N, C-alpha and C positions, 0 to 999 in steps of 0.2 A: 558740865559738858555732856552732850548727848552721847549715847553709846548704842551700838548695834552689833550683834554677833556676826554680821556680814561685812563689817568694815575691814578693809585690807591692811590696817595699820601693822598688825603682828607679822603678816606675810612680808610686807615691805621692809620691816625692821630686821628681818632675818635673812632675806634673800642675798644681801651683800656678802655675808660670810660664806654662803654656798656657791656664789658665782665668781667673786673677785679672785683672780689668779695671783700667785705669789712667786714670780719667776726667779727671784734671787734668794728665796728663803733658805734653801739648803746648799747654797753655793759658797765654797770656801777657798777656791783657788782663782788666780788671775785668768787661767785658761778657760775655766768654766764660766766665769763672769763675762768674758768676752763672747763666748758662745751664746750665753743667755741674751746679751745685747743684740747679737745678730738675729736671734730668733724673734725678739721683740720687733725689730725693724721689719723682718719678713712678714710677721702677722699684721703689723701696722699698715703695710701696703694694701692688704686685703680689706681691713676695716675702713680705711679712708677712701679706698676705691678711686684713686685718681685716674685709673685706666677706664673707668666707667664714664668719665666726663666726655661728652661727644664733641667731635669736630675740633679738637685742639689744634692750634696753629704752632708750627715749629720754627717758622721763619718770621721773627718779630721785627716789624718795621715801625720805627718811632715817627710819629707825625706831630710836628709842633702844634700846640693848642693855645698859643698866646705868646705875648712878648715876655722875654726873660725879665725877672726882677733883679736889680743890681743892689747888693749889700756890700758893706766895707770888706767883709771877710769871705763872701761867697756869692755865687749867682744861683738863681732858682728858675728852672725852666719847666714848664708844664707840657706834657706829651699825651697823646692818645696812641694806644697800641692794641691791635686786634689779637686776642688770646685764644678765642674760639670763633668759629664762623658765626657771625651775627652778634658777637659780644666784644665790645670795645672796653678796654681798661684804662683808667686815668692814672697816670703816674707823674711824679715830680722828681727831678734830679737836681740835687744841690751839689755844686762843684766849688771847692775852695779856690780862692784867688791865687793862693800860693800852693799849687798842687805839687806834691812830692812825686818823684819818679816811680816809687813803689808804694802807692797810697793804699790805705785801708778802704774797702768797699763795704758799706753797711745797708742792708735791707731794713728799713724802719717801718714798723707795723703798729698802727694806731689801735686804741681801744674804743669802746663805745663812747659816744659824745656827738660832736658835729662833724665827724669824719676826719680825713687826713689833714685838713686845715688846722686841726688842733695840735699837731706836732710841727707845723710849719710857720705859724704866726702870720697867717694871711687872711684876708676877708673873703666873704662869699664871692665877691667879684674878682678875686685874685690879686687884690692890692695889698700893700703892706698894712699890717694892723698893729696898733700900739696898745691895745687892751685885750683882755682875755675873758672868755665866758666862764661861768662857774668858778671853780677854784683852780682851774688849769692843772688838773691832776697828772696830765701827761708831760708837763714841764717843757713843751716845745723841744722834745729831745732830738728830733731830726736836725733842728737848727744848731743845737749845742754840739752835736757830733760834727757838723760841717765846719763850725768855728774851730774845731780842734784838728782839722785837716782831712777828715774822712769824706770820701765821695759817697753821698747818701741817695738812695732811691726809695721813695715813699709812695706806695700805691693807695688808691682809694679802695679800701677793702669791700668786697662783695656785700651789698646790703647797707653800707654806710654812706652818709653824705650824698654826693652826686651819683653814687652807684645804688641808690634806692629804686624801688619800683616807681613807675611814673606817678601812680596815684598817691604815693607817699611824699613826693617832692613838695607838695603844697603844705605839708604838715611842718610843725616846728623842727628845726634842724637836728635836735637831739633825739627825735623819734626815728628809729631805724626800720628796715624792712625785714629784720631777722626772723620775726615770728612767722610770717607767711612763707618766706623763702625756706625756712627750716622744715616746715611741714610739707611743703610742696616738692622738695627735693627727695624726700625719703622714698617715695615709690620708685625713684630712678636708681636707687642703690648708692647714693652718695649724699653729702651734707653740705651745709654752708661752710663748715670747717674745711671740707675737701676743696671747695672753690678758693678759699682764702690761702690754703697751703699751696695750691697750684699757682696762685698769683705770686706768692713769695718766691717760689722756685723760678717762675718766669722772670721775676725781677733779678734774681741771682744770675740767670743767663744773660740778661741785658747788661748787668754790671760787669760781668767778666769780659764783655766785648768792648768795654770802654778803655780808652788809653790810660796808661799809668796805674791800672789796678793790679795789685799783687794778688795772685790767685790764692796764695797761702794766708791772705789777710781778709778773706771774704767772711762776713759775719752777719748776724741779724739780731735785732732787738725789738721786743714788743712788750706792751703793757696791757694787763687784763685780757680782754679778748684777743688783743694783738700778741700777748704773751703766750696764749694758747697756740696761736698760729706759729709763732717763732719756735716754740718747743717742738711741735710735731713736724714742722718743716725741717728742722735740724735732725730729727730722728730719721726722716725719710731721705734726706739729701746730705751726704757726708762732705760735700764741698763747703758747707758752712763750718769754718774752722773755730769760730767763737760764737757763742750764743748768750744773749742776756734775756732772761725771763723775769719780768717785773709784775708783781701782783697776780700770780697764778699758781706757783708751785705750792701745793697743799695736799690734801687728800680728797678724793671724790666723796668719801663718806662724810667728812666734816664740813665740806663746802658745797660742792655742786649738788649733792644729794640731801643736804640738810638745810640749805638756805635758798631763797629765791635767786635764780639766775636766768639770764636770757636763754631761750631755747637753743641758740647756736652752741651751747656748751654740752649738749646731750648727743652723744655719738653712739649709735647702736653697736653693740659687741665689744666696746672698748674695755670693759671690766674683765672680759675673758682673757685679755692680754696682761693686765696689771693695773696698778695704781699710777697716779700722776708721777710719783717719785720713781717708779720703775722705768717709765719712759725717759725721764731726765737722766737716770743712771745709764741708760743704753747709749747715751751720747759719749760716755767715757771711752777712750782717754782724751777726746777733744775738750777744749776749754768751755767751761760753763760758769756764768755768774748769775746768781739768784738774788733778787731784791724782794724783801718781805717787810711790810710795815707793821710795827707793834700795835697800831690802832686800826688795822685793816679789818673791817666788819664783814667783808665778803669772803675773805680768805683768812680765817682766824690764825693768829700768829702761833698759838700752841700747836696746831696741826701742821703749820708750815715748818716749825722747828722739828717736829717728828719726821716730816718728809726730808728735811735737810740731813738728819742723822742717817736715814736709809741711803741717801745718795752718797754721803761721805763714806759709808761702809764699802760701797761698790768701787768708788774712786780709789780708796785705800787698798782694796784687794788687788786692783789693777796696777797699783804703784803710781797713780796719777793724782795724788793728794794736792800737788801744787797747781793742778789744772782746774780745781774747783774753788770758786770764790763766792762767799755769801755776805750779803749786806743786809743785816737786820737793823732797820733805822727807826727812829722815833717819829713815825708819821702814819697817815691814813693810807687808804688805797690809792697809791700814787707812785710815780717814778721817783727814785732817790737820786741817782746820777753821781753820787759822791765818789763811787768807785767805777761805775759802769762807763762813764764818758771817756775817761783816760784809758781804761782797759781796752775799749774798742779802737781807740786812736793809736795805740802802741804799734 
């Protein structure tokens, strides 16, 4: 291997320890733990900068974007909704046929792949699809939740699928616009993550206006990049009473900063607030379920387990041990669902 005295390897290897905050390190009481969580949420508002997103719309008007698909257990309707002036967002709402009076409402957030269709089991043209691309690591989880009685809203996240830049739409479906969008948003003071978190919060607003939704049963679930969105949306918006984060809870040091990841994972200033597990801890005492695969190469399980222990400590301090649920499953980077689906449907 070539070497140069000017290579930044040493600097990059040491900067983490100098910058990364440890907000819970000297916390030993429930009161202080709750205060630390409030401080994380306050700082997160500045880092994600949702207030910097221009021309946000507050009155969301759903416009049907196609015929509803009818399934034995639920119906699937496609909508368009303007979320910023000049920016339409595509969303799908899955409504169970046997809708309970106080149903659970879930914001379902897809990861990288071919967009929201990967959790809906529909084709590019919006028809029912009987086969899956790749290994279907997302397990059609929006469909699974609808089958269990949840009203599910699933947005096409900024930069994925139909929400890619026009020039990227001719490329294979699995190529996102994350790279260019991530770079181009930085000068404006916010990120792709900011846009996706905003989308998740908009979806929560829309769900809460639906009939039969129990406000105390509003939740969100995401896998991988969708897990990132679910985690930080729940940090910023306490209306999410339950959160499922699949394939993301780990450490920045062992995953995002040690392995190749999409640019949408890199958020300026985030380490000055804390680690991934500190953000997850700030959700306490609300309910949190974490899925981590033993064979996940993007988010190594050893670091995930370290993160779990840190989160457990905070939940225990607050007296909310029963609100934290962890599913370490024998699988790759994927949704598990063996605990999560029923957890969100309860």
